[in-house]
N, C-alpha and C positions, 0 to 999 in steps of 0.2 A: 342753254340758258342757265342750268344748274352750275356748270363749270364756270360760267361768267361770274356768278355770285360768289362762288368759292374763291376765285381769283381776286375779287374785290375784297373779300374778307382778309386774305393773307396780305394784301397791300395795306389795308387798314392796320393789321397787326404790326407790320414792320414800321409804319409811321408812328404808331402809338408807343412802341418800344423805344424808338429814337427820342421821342418827346420825353419819355420817362427818364431816360439817361440824363437829360438836360435839366430836369425839374429838381426843385429843392423843397423838401417838406420835412417838418419835424415830427417824429414819432412821440415826443414827450407829451405827457398829460400831467398837469400840475395840481389838479383838484382832487381831493379824496372823494370816494364814492363807494356805494355798495353794489355788488354784483348779485342780482337776484338768484335764488335757487333754480328758478325756471328760466334762466337767461338764454339757454341754447335750444335750437329747434332744427328741423331738417325738412326738406322736400323729399318725400319717399317714393317719387315716380309713380309707378303703377302698383305699388304694394297694396295688398289686401289686409295688411296689418296682422299677418299670421305670426305664429310664435317665433319663428326664425328671425323675422324682421324686428319684432318687439324686443327680442333678446339683443339684437344689434343696437337698437335705440338705447337700451339700458347700458350697454358697453360704452356708447358714445355720450352718455349722460344727457340724452335728448329728452326734453319735456314738451316741446311744441311740435306739432305736425301740420305742415301747410299743404293744402291741396285745393284744387279748383272744383267746386260743385257746379259744373256747367249747367247753364239754363236748359240746354237741350237734353241733359241727362235726367231731368226731373219733370219736364213738360214736353212730351214727344208729339203732342198735338194740342191745339188750343183747349185748355181745361182738362187735359188728360195728365193728371199729376200722379207720379209714382216715386216715392221716397224710400222704397224698401232697401235698396242698395246702400243708401246713405245712413239710414237708421242703423243698419248693421255696422257700418264703418265707425260711426260715432260711439256706438256701444262697445265695440272692440277697443277703441282708443281709451275710453273711460276705464274699461276693465284692466287695461295695461298701465293705467296711471298717467296717461298722456292727455295734453290739451290740444284741441283742434282749432286751426285757423282756416276758415272757409274763404276762398276767393270767389266772390260773386261776379261772374263774368260771362262774356261772349254772347252770341246771338242765337236766334232760332230760325231755321230755314223756312218753317211753315208760315212765317210772317210775310213772305214775299212771293210774287207770282213766279219768279224763276227758280224758286225752291233752293236758293243759295243764301248763305249768311252774308250780310252786308257790313256788319260791325260799324255802323254809322247811324245812330238813332236820331230820327227827326221827331217832331212833336207827335207824329202818328205812332211810332214804335215805342217811345219812352214809357207810356202807361203800361204796356205789356211787360216791359222789363221790371217795372216797379211792382207789378203783380207777382212776378217771380221772386223778387226780394221779399215781399210780404209773406209769401208762402213759406220760404226758407226760415225767416225769422220767427214766424208764429210757431213753427215746428220745433226749432232748436233753442230759441230764446238765448239764455246765457250759458248754455252748455258748450257753445263754441264762440270764437271771436270772428269778426267779419272784416274782410278787406275788399274794397271796391275796385274791381278790374285788375288787370295785370299789364304793366308796361304800356300804358296808353300812348306814350310818346314814341312807340315803336310800331311793329307790324300788327299788333293785336287790336288796334283801334284805327279805323279808316275815315272817321268823320273829322270835323273841325275841332280845334281846341275848345272853342266856345261851346260846342255841343257836349263835349266831354265834361266840361265844368258844370254844365246844367245837369248832366246825368249824376255826377258825384254829389252835388248839392241835394238833388231830389232823393237819391238812394240813401244817403247818410241821414237826411231828415226823416225818411220813412222808417229806418231802423230805430232811430232815437224815439220816434213817436210810439212805435210798437213795443220797444224794450229799452227803457231809459238806462238800464244798467249794462247794456251790451257794450263790448269793446269794438270800436269802429275805427278802421284804418283807411286812409285815403292817400293817394299819390301813386305809389307802386311804380315809380319811374325807373326806366332803364338809365343808369348813370344819373347825372344831375344836369338836366336841361334848364338853363337859367330862365328863359322866357316862359316855358311851360310851368315851371315851379312857381314863379312869381304870379302867373295867371291863376294858379290854384288858390292863392290867397287874395289877390285883388278882386276875383270874381265872387268871393264868398263861399267857394266850394268846400273850404275846410271848416266852416262854422260848426257843424255838428260832429266832426271827427275828433277822436281822442288822441290821434297820433298821425304823424306823417311817415309813410313807408317809402323805402328807397332800395334800389339794387345797385350799389356802387361798384359795379364790375370794372376790373382793370386787369393788367397782366402781371402786376407785382404788388406786394403789400404796400410799398411806398406810394404807388399810383392809386391804390384803393383808398388809402388815407387822404390822398390829395382830393379825391372825389368827395369824401366825407367833409373835409374842411371847406370845400366849395359850397356844399349844402349849408353848413353852419353859417357861413357868411350871409347867405340869402335869408335864412331864418332869423338871424340876429336883426336884420333890417326891419323885419316884421314884428320884432319883439316876441317871437314865438317861444313859449316856455313849456309846451307840451312835449311828450317823449317822441323819439324817433325809433321806428322799428326797421331794422335791416332785414327785409323779408326774403331776400336772395343775396347770396354772396358765395363765390367759389372761383376755381381756376381750371383752365384747360390742362389736361395731362396727355393729350394726344390730338391728332395723329403724329407719329414720328415722320420726318425728323424735325418738324416745326415745333412740337411741344414734347415734354417727357415728364415722368414722375420724379425725376432726380431732385428737384428743389421743392416738391410738394410738401414734405414735412416742415421744411423751413418756412414756407409761405403760410401754412396753417397756423403754426405757433405765433409768428409775427402778427398775423391778421387778428387772430382771436385775442392775443395778449394786448395789443394796442387798442382794440375796440372795447375790450372788457374794462380797460382803464378809463373809458369814457362812459361807463354805465350810468353816470349821473345824467347823461343826455340820451343814451340809448337804452331802450327797454328790453329788447331781445335781438338775437342774431339767429337767423335761420339759414343753414348751409344748403347750398345747391350743388350736389344732390346726394341721395343715398347710393344709388347703383348706376354704374356706367350703362348707357343705352346701347353702345356698340357691342355687338356679339361677334367675336372672332370666328365662331363656327359658321355663321351665316355670311359674314364678310361684307354685307351691304352697308352703305353710308360710312365707309371707312374714312373718308376725308372730312367729315363734319366734326369740328372740334366740340360742338355742343353735346356730342354723344360720349365724351370722355371726361365727365366732370364728377363722377361718383367717388365716394370714399371706399366703395367695394366694387369688385368686378361683377359681371353678370351672374357668375356662379356663386356669388357672395363671398368669395375669397377676399381677404383684406388687401387693399392696395397700399403701396408706400404712401404714408401720410395718415392712414387710419389710426395707427398707434399714437401719432402726434396729436390727433384730434381727441382721442380718449384721454391722453395725458393732460392736455390743456383744459378741455371742458370739464373733465372730472375733478381737477384741482382748483379751478377758478370759480365755479358756481358756488354761491353762498359765501364768498369772501368779501372783504373790504379792501379797496385799493388805498394804500397809504404811502404816497411818495415822500411825505415829510419824515417818515420814520426810517428811511434808508439814508444812512450817512455816506455821502459821496465826498471824498477828499482827493483833490488832485486828479480828478477824472475829467477827460475832455468830453465835449458835447456829442462826439460821435460814438460814445459808449451809451447805448440805449438800455435803460433798466426800468423794470416794473416790479413793484413789491406789493404783494397781496397778503392779507392776514385773516385767518378764520377765527371765529369766536372761541374755538377750543384750543387756540394757541398755535395752530399749524401755520407755517409761513411758506410762501411761494415767491421765488425770485426768478425772473426771466431777464436775461441780458444778452446783448450781442453788440458787435461793432459795425457801424455803417462805414462804407468805403473800403478801399483795398487794404490788404495786409491784416496782421493780427497784433494784439496787444496783451501783455501780461498784466494781471491785476491781482491784488490781494483781497480776499473776502474773509472777514472775521466775524464770527457770531459767538460771543461768550456764552458758555453753558448750554449750547445747542444740543438737542438730543436727536440722533438719527439724521445728521446733516448729509443729504443724499443728492448725488447728481444723476439725473434721469436721461437716458439716451432717447432722443426724440424719434429715432427710427425703429425702436423696439421697446420691450419692457425691461431692459437691463438697467440695474441700479448700482451705482458705485458709492460706497460710504466715504465721507471726507472728514478730516480733522476740523476742529472749530476754527482754525486759521489755515487757509488753503490758498494756493495760487491757481488762478484761472487764466486760461489763454482764450481771449475773446476774439472771435472772427465773425464772419457774416452768418454762420449757423448759430441759432439761439442756444444758450446754455440754460438748462432748466433745473433749478435746485429747490428742494423742500427740506424743512426741518420742523422740529417741535420745540416749543419753549425758547429759552435763551434771551439774551439782551438784544438791544437794537443792532441790526446788521450794519457792518461798516465795510464799504467798498473803497479801496484807495490804491493809488498807483505804487509801483515798486520803487524803492529807493535806488538812485543811481550810484 
């Protein structure tokens, strides 16, 4: 049976890649916006938030930590509440200067005669779940943010959509009643299911939520952005103006030969860059995940792509892509996106560019060329100080003259500088 599901997964992968090759989506973002200082987060797997992991969070410029406070982990029998583990977890996060997003989710086996989780709440089970929500919120108040469930349109919810809408409405209402200032996220969808997403709004499930959360997984940055645009079209029809939280996003880097780390740095920079340029709509991006789950020393679960999504290996060695995440998240947090300040002259639409500016005068320019081949471009920044090209694969920096020629291809070019006049990007004279 396991081999059957793995075969279906790879069939789906091949079909999705073919669809992506035929799809057309624009990376451009035309509206200025501010990227919050705490824009970036991560799912830290089974981390206890020890010093080694907290140091990694700092290297990655991570401010948010998303983890599931399973119902069964705090109530192991009816009325038998124990929060000792989570009290320590929140305290360690706070001591490290991190914010916690608790996912309120899953079932409790003691509710049922067969002692197994059903993950489909009827009117009988829902009050017990709400009691769990109440206990968590009363304990942590605004020390954490709350997300209701995880990917209910996937394998984590086995009830009807109508039942889940009722759960969301009741849980969000309970949180709001207990703690009016709490941050409440709802949705948490795997990709963007049209019918399910519309149902969240039509049913009133989103009434007490502060934001819609989504996991726009895809196999390439272009396909990821296509998922995001799909969501925006749905939300626009409901005239939804509250923020979007991307509470999971990432890419497979194994197993070989189906996936690899070769384009991981490129995908990270393109994804983070294009989504940061939409920070007027997006409140936070939480990367999935910190550490690979696959352990080469054990060798089990080798064929499961879900176990190859970390920024670091199991031994905490940096994977290809880790430096790209540090570079991009480290430079974009706390910036303002200003597309109108970048002067583009004689540049085709397949040259993608994002220009960010910090309050202290630091500028960040990310650009690449969509489609085959490469193109030479001129970049001119009058009176720029420390105009620098950063290698997205490592920490190497090359200093550039204030007027320089760039060769744009599919791999992003990452440039920073201080001061100077408006940057000008223009084609080479023939």
